[in-house]
C-alpha positions, 0 to 999 in steps of 0.5 A: 353597573349603577348610573354615573352620579351614584357610582362616583358618589359611592365609589370615587369621590363622595361629597365634601360641602366644605370644598365648595367656595361658591355655587352660581345658579342660572337658568341654563347652567350651574357652576361650582367653584372650589376652594382650590380654584377649580370650576365645574359646570352642568346644564340644567335643561329646564330643571329649576335649581333653587337650592341656595348655597347656604342651604346646600349642606346635605347631598341628595343624589335622587333630587334633580337639582342636587344631581346637577350641582353634584355633576358640576362639583364632580367636574371641578374635582375630576376634570383637572386631574390630567393633562390633555394632549390637545384642545380639539372640537369633536368634529376635528377629532373624529372622522365622521365621513365613513360612519353610518347611521349617526344619531345625535341625542341633544341638539348641538346647533353649531355642531349640526351646522358643521355636519350640514356643511360637510353633507353628512347625514345626521339624525337628531333628538332633543327632549327640550327643544320643540318645533324644530324641523331638524328634529325627529320625534322623540318617540322614535329615538329607541328605534334609531338608537338600536340601528345607530353606528355612532351616537353623539350623546349630550353629557347632561343625560348623566345629571338628568338620569337618562344616560343609562337607558339611552346607552342600553338601547344601542347595539354592541358595535355602536360608538358613543361619543359623550359631548358637552361641558357637563362631561365627567372627564374620568376614565371610569366613564369608559366602564359604561357600555359603548363609550368611546370618547368623552369631550368636555371643557376645563377652565382657568382656575378662579375665573369668576367670569364663568360664574357671572355668565352662568348666574346671568342666565347665559349658556355655552356660547357665552362662557365656552370661549373662556374655557378649553375644549378637551377630550379623553 
């Protein structure tokens, strides 16, 4: 199965530039506001997104910056298509106590704190964060993924192109939990190997505060309080 960005572009949603009312570009996130008021976001993870809204007319799903904008576009298009049963944090929804060999790919610091407070062992990898004693050397990730019973995987791997390689390194009985506001909350994501739950976010329509926060270079800690944490 082809990687998610190409899959959704070719098979599900395509791309219509005319649907986009505004693109907000910041150092940590990109936000897309559609004409119908829907908002989608995607983390940049160090990728410089310098594509101006006026020049963003033709999508190139190979270009890293375009992939980020398109991921945000997909979230705005697809994450509003369903009603969610409850607003829950991943730690409230999943019972991690009986799980063994839990690996986190992407450093979710507030979530890590909950694991620490609950005395649950966690192995953490992050390609961007450096010199943090909590992290394991990225060169060891493949070894740990092969032995993982549960993987908490940042959904920004979809935009940066590492998603497919990471999930293929997990064992057949591994449970992968996709996490982050970049998540594409669409049932076809469950077609991918070992994906069991997807945790993401939705926002009130036409909430321009989200776009301003992103444009000013702020991240999830600033804009997520204005959204709802949801899951499928």
